C-alpha positions in Angstrom: 41.2 1.9 -12.9 38.2 3.0 -14.4 35.7 0.6 -16.2 36.9 0.0 -19.8 34.8 1.0 -22.9 32.8 -2.3 -23.5 32.8 -3.7 -27.2 29.5 -4.9 -28.3 28.9 -8.8 -28.2 26.0 -11.2 -28.7 24.5 -13.2 -25.8 22.7 -15.6 -28.1 24.8 -18.5 -27.0 25.5 -17.6 -23.5 23.6 -20.8 -22.2 25.9 -22.9 -24.0 27.6 -25.5 -21.4 25.7 -24.0 -18.6 24.2 -26.6 -16.5 22.1 -25.6 -13.5 22.7 -28.0 -10.2 19.2 -27.3 -9.4 15.6 -26.9 -10.4 14.0 -24.2 -8.7 10.8 -22.7 -10.0 9.9 -18.8 -9.7 7.2 -18.4 -7.4 5.6 -15.0 -7.6 4.5 -15.1 -4.0 8.0 -15.8 -2.9 9.9 -13.6 -5.3 11.5 -10.2 -5.8 12.8 -8.7 -8.8 16.3 -6.9 -8.3 17.1 -4.3 -10.9 21.1 -4.0 -10.6 22.9 -0.9 -10.9 21.0 0.2 -14.1 22.4 3.9 -14.0 23.3 6.0 -16.7 27.0 6.0 -15.9 27.3 2.4 -16.2 25.1 1.8 -19.0 27.1 4.7 -21.1 30.3 2.6 -21.5 28.1 0.7 -24.0 26.9 1.4 -27.6 23.3 1.4 -26.6 22.0 0.7 -30.0 24.1 -2.5 -30.1 24.0 -5.9 -28.3 24.1 -6.9 -25.3 22.9 -3.8 -23.9 19.9 -2.9 -26.4 18.4 -6.4 -25.9 19.2 -6.3 -21.9 17.0 -3.0 -21.5 14.3 -4.7 -23.5 14.3 -7.7 -21.6 14.5 -6.2 -18.0 11.6 -3.8 -19.0 9.3 -7.0 -20.2 10.2 -8.7 -16.8 9.7 -5.5 -14.6 6.5 -4.6 -16.2 5.0 -8.4 -15.6 6.3 -8.2 -11.9 4.5 -4.8 -11.4 1.3 -6.6 -12.8 1.5 -9.5 -10.5 2.5 -7.6 -7.4 6.2 -8.9 -7.4 8.2 -6.2 -5.4 10.5 -4.5 -7.4 13.9 -3.2 -6.0 16.6 -1.1 -7.7 20.0 -0.6 -6.6 22.2 2.6 -7.3 25.3 4.0 -6.4 25.6 7.3 -5.0 28.0 10.1 -6.6 30.8 11.9 -4.8 31.3 8.9 -2.6 33.5 9.9 0.4 36.9 8.1 0.4 36.2 6.5 3.7 32.8 5.0 2.4 34.4 3.9 -0.9 37.3 2.4 0.8 38.9 -0.6 -1.0 36.9 0.2 -4.3 38.9 3.0 -4.9 42.0 0.7 -5.5 40.2 -1.2 -8.3 37.7 1.2 -9.9 39.0 4.7 -8.9 36.9 7.5 -7.3 33.5 6.2 -9.2 30.5 8.3 -10.1 30.3 12.1 -9.6 27.1 13.4 -8.4 25.6 14.6 -11.6 22.0 13.4 -11.6 22.4 12.6 -15.4 24.7 9.9 -14.6 23.8 8.7 -11.2 20.0 8.2 -12.4 18.4 5.0 -13.3 18.2 5.0 -17.2 14.9 6.5 -18.4 13.7 3.1 -20.0 13.6 1.5 -16.7 12.6 4.6 -14.5 11.2 3.2 -11.2 7.6 3.4 -10.6 6.5 5.0 -7.4 6.0 1.8 -5.4 9.2 0.4 -6.6 12.0 0.5 -3.7 15.4 2.1 -4.5 18.7 1.2 -2.3 21.8 2.7 -2.1 24.3 0.3 -3.2 27.8 0.2 -1.5 29.6 -2.9 -2.4 29.4 -5.4 -5.2 26.8 -7.4 -3.4 23.3 -5.8 -3.0 23.0 -7.1 0.5 26.2 -5.5 1.9 25.2 -2.3 4.1 21.4 -2.2 2.6 17.9 -3.2 3.7 17.5 -5.7 1.0 17.6 -8.8 3.3 15.2 -7.2 5.8 12.9 -6.1 3.3 12.7 -9.4 2.0 12.0 -11.1 5.4 9.3 -8.3 5.9 7.6 -9.1 2.8 8.1 -12.9 3.6 9.9 -13.5 0.4 13.0 -16.0 -0.2 13.7 -15.9 -4.2 15.5 -13.3 -6.0 15.2 -12.5 -9.7 18.4 -10.7 -10.5 18.8 -8.6 -13.7 21.2 -5.7 -14.6 25.1 -4.9 -14.8 27.5 -6.2 -14.5 27.0 -10.0 -14.3 30.5 -11.1 -13.1 30.7 -8.4 -10.3 27.7 -7.3 -8.5 24.9 -9.9 -10.1 27.4 -12.9 -9.4 28.2 -11.6 -5.8 24.5 -10.8 -5.2 23.6 -14.3 -6.0 26.1 -15.7 -3.9 25.1 -13.5 -1.0 21.4 -14.6 -1.5 22.6 -18.2 -1.3 24.3 -17.7 1.9 21.0 -16.0 3.4 18.8 -18.8 2.4 17.4 -17.1 -0.5 17.1 -18.8 -3.8 18.9 -16.6 -6.7 17.6 -16.6 -10.3 20.2 -14.9 -12.5 18.5 -14.3 -15.8 21.2 -14.0 -18.1 19.7 -12.6 -21.1 18.4 -9.8 -19.0 22.1 -9.1 -17.6 25.3 -7.6 -19.4 29.0 -7.6 -18.8 32.2 -6.4 -19.7 32.6 -9.4 -22.3 30.9 -12.6 -23.4 33.7 -14.7 -21.6 33.0 -12.8 -18.3 29.3 -12.9 -18.4 29.7 -16.9 -19.4 31.9 -17.2 -16.4 29.5 -15.7 -14.1 26.5 -17.7 -15.1 28.5 -20.8 -15.0 29.7 -20.4 -11.2 25.9 -19.5 -10.3 24.5 -22.4 -12.1 27.2 -25.0 -10.5 27.4 -23.2 -6.9 24.8 -20.8 -5.8 21.7 -20.3 -7.9 19.8 -20.9 -11.1 20.4 -19.4 -14.4 17.4 -18.6 -16.6 16.3 -16.7 -19.5 13.6 -13.7 -19.8 11.6 -16.1 -21.7 11.6 -18.7 -19.0 11.1 -16.1 -16.5 8.1 -14.4 -17.9 6.4 -17.9 -18.7 7.3 -19.0 -15.0 5.7 -16.0 -13.6 2.4 -16.0 -15.7 1.7 -19.4 -15.5 2.2 -19.6 -11.7 0.1 -16.4 -11.2 -2.7 -17.6 -13.5 -3.2 -20.9 -11.1 -2.7 -18.8 -8.0 -5.0 -15.8 -8.9 -8.1 -16.3 -10.9 -9.8 -13.2 -12.2 -12.3 -11.8 -9.5 -15.0 -9.4 -10.5 -15.8 -7.1 -7.7 -19.7 -7.8 -6.6 -19.9 -5.0 -4.1 -18.0 -1.3 -3.7 -16.1 -2.7 -0.7 -14.9 -5.5 -2.9 -13.6 -3.0 -5.7 -11.8 -0.9 -2.8 -10.0 -4.2 -1.4 -9.0 -5.1 -5.0 -7.5 -1.6 -5.8 -6.0 -1.3 -2.6 -4.1 -4.5 -3.1 -3.0 -3.7 -6.5 -1.5 -0.3 -5.1 -0.1 -2.2 -1.9 -2.3 0.5 0.0 -4.3 0.1 3.2 -8.1 0.3 2.1 -8.6 3.3 4.4 -6.2 5.4 2.5 -8.7 5.4 -0.7 -12.1 7.5 -0.9 -14.6 7.3 -3.6 -13.5 10.5 -5.4 -9.6 10.4 -5.1 -7.7 10.3 -8.2 -6.0 6.8 -8.3 -3.4 8.5 -10.4 -2.3 10.2 -7.1 -1.8 6.7 -5.4 0.5 5.4 -8.1 -1.9 3.8 -10.4 -0.3 3.5 -13.8 -1.1 2.1 -17.3 -0.1 -1.3 -16.5 -1.8 -1.9 -13.5 -5.0 -0.5 -15.0 -4.6 -3.0 -18.1 -4.0 -5.8 -15.6 -7.6 -5.0 -13.9 -9.4 -4.8 -17.6 -7.7 -8.0 -18.4 -8.9 -9.7 -15.2 -12.5 -8.2 -15.4 -12.6 -9.2 -18.9 -11.5 -12.8 -18.1 -14.2 -12.6 -15.4 -16.7 -11.9 -18.0 -17.2 -8.0 -18.0 -17.4 -6.3 -21.4 -15.0 -3.3 -20.2 -12.1 -1.5 -21.8 -9.0 0.3 -20.7 -10.6 3.6 -22.0 -13.6 3.0 -19.7 -11.1 3.0 -16.6 -8.4 5.7 -17.8 -11.3 8.5 -18.5 -12.4 8.8 -14.8 -9.9 6.9 -12.3 -11.5 7.2 -9.2 -13.3 4.5 -7.0 -16.6 6.0 -7.0 -16.8 6.4 -11.0 -15.4 3.0 -11.4 -18.0 1.3 -9.3 -20.8 3.3 -11.2 -19.2 1.7 -14.6 -18.9 -1.9 -13.4 -22.5 -1.6 -12.1 -23.9 -0.4 -15.7 -21.6 -2.9 -17.5 -22.9 -5.8 -15.2 -26.5 -4.6 -15.9 
């Protein structure tokens, strides 16, 4: 009844004979990234140095970093350990007792550790929508597209895509950022989604769609006042401006290197001669404003 050991397989030709029925386009202002069940317990069934999981982890990491950079919300699902038999119910008939409560097994894998601003949801059934706040969160964020990465394609990823469709949410199955029990089962999942409930895409297509659309929507802006700087950083960290003062360490509010690099890239594009080191040395608004004024002069 437990998950079988998963033999290595290549996903190079996973898109063969996959024909999308729709031509939806990812919009960073409408999308949410779902990192589905990337817990150590589930990944341990693979040889993590081989395909598909080695490539999948790298692809998910690239997508997640870009989503964090352009403010696409990132949601993780994770099953709890030592589930009560009444909570687990029919899952036991198919998969046994499930995870134990060992933190080394229930945690998200180290390569994809959630950021402080990411959302983590408890996963109870195949679909990430069942008994969770995913739909309510998406409505609150006013977003109606779901980018799905993780494991396993023909079980939770497929059911989540179908549930998204039935809730009028466009699902994007990033097929080379997912892994499964076998090539055949993953191909089956992609075939079903492409023909019945979503769009099957690749990591390269997803990164390109997000980057290109975001470039059009968000031209780089150089703050011309301290208040504009506060507004820009608060938006980046998803905070109210009133929460920040000029001498707070922005690291305490979830500022990481990816977000800092995105600011540097935007300000460089807007014409400012500034580097990552300039900001990383003194990560607080007062010092940043002083640096900006000197650089602009």
